[in-house]
C-alpha positions in Angstrom: 7.5 4.3 -0.1 7.5 1.0 1.8 8.9 -2.0 0.1 6.5 -5.0 -0.6 8.5 -6.9 2.1 7.6 -4.2 4.8 4.1 -4.1 3.5 3.6 -7.8 4.4 4.2 -6.9 8.1 1.0 -5.7 9.5 2.7 -4.6 12.7 4.9 -2.1 10.7 1.9 -0.7 9.0 0.0 -0.2 12.2 2.9 1.8 13.7 2.4 4.5 11.1 0.2 7.5 11.8 -2.9 8.4 9.7 -1.1 11.0 7.7 1.8 8.5 6.9 -0.7 5.9 5.9 -2.4 8.3 3.6 0.8 9.4 2.1 1.9 5.7 1.6 -1.5 4.9 0.0 -1.1 7.7 -2.5 2.5 6.7 -3.4 1.5 3.0 -3.8 -1.4 3.9 -6.1 0.8 6.1 -8.2 3.5 3.3 -8.4 0.9 0.7 -9.3 -0.3 2.8 -12.2 3.2 3.1 -13.5 3.8 -0.5 -13.1 0.6 -1.3 -15.1 1.8 0.9 -17.9 5.1 -0.9 -17.8 3.5 -4.2 -17.8 1.4 -3.3 -20.8 4.6 -2.3 -22.6 6.3 -5.6 -21.7 9.0 -3.9 -19.5 8.1 -5.4 -16.0 10.6 -8.2 -15.2 8.6 -9.5 -12.2 4.8 -9.3 -12.7 4.1 -10.6 -9.2 5.4 -7.3 -7.7 2.0 -5.7 -8.8 0.1 -8.2 -6.8 2.3 -7.6 -3.8 1.7 -3.8 -4.0 -2.0 -4.3 -4.4 -2.1 -6.4 -1.3 0.0 -3.9 0.5 -2.3 -1.1 -0.5 -5.3 -3.1 0.8 -3.5 -3.7 4.1 -2.9 0.0 4.4 -6.6 0.9 3.7 -7.7 -1.7 6.2 -5.5 -0.2 8.9 -6.8 3.3 8.0 -10.3 2.1 8.4 -9.6 0.6 11.7 -8.0 3.8 12.9 -10.9 5.9 11.7 -13.3 3.6 13.5 -11.3 3.8 16.7 -11.2 7.6 16.5 -14.9 7.8 15.8 -15.8 5.6 18.8 -13.8 7.6 21.4 
């Protein structure tokens, strides 16, 4: 799974294949769910990490949509 710092770099996200992007999206979604449970239990030291992963997931989904659009058009 990519770290939040890597997820901020759109160029790195664009380098990944569609399969890798799908895998990353699944892993981040699972990790977000675990973080939400930990936050509810008061165990998260840095709550802003949830926001960073959410933004990273959105970035991955955006790149996936762009790649699908390009594949559909050609």
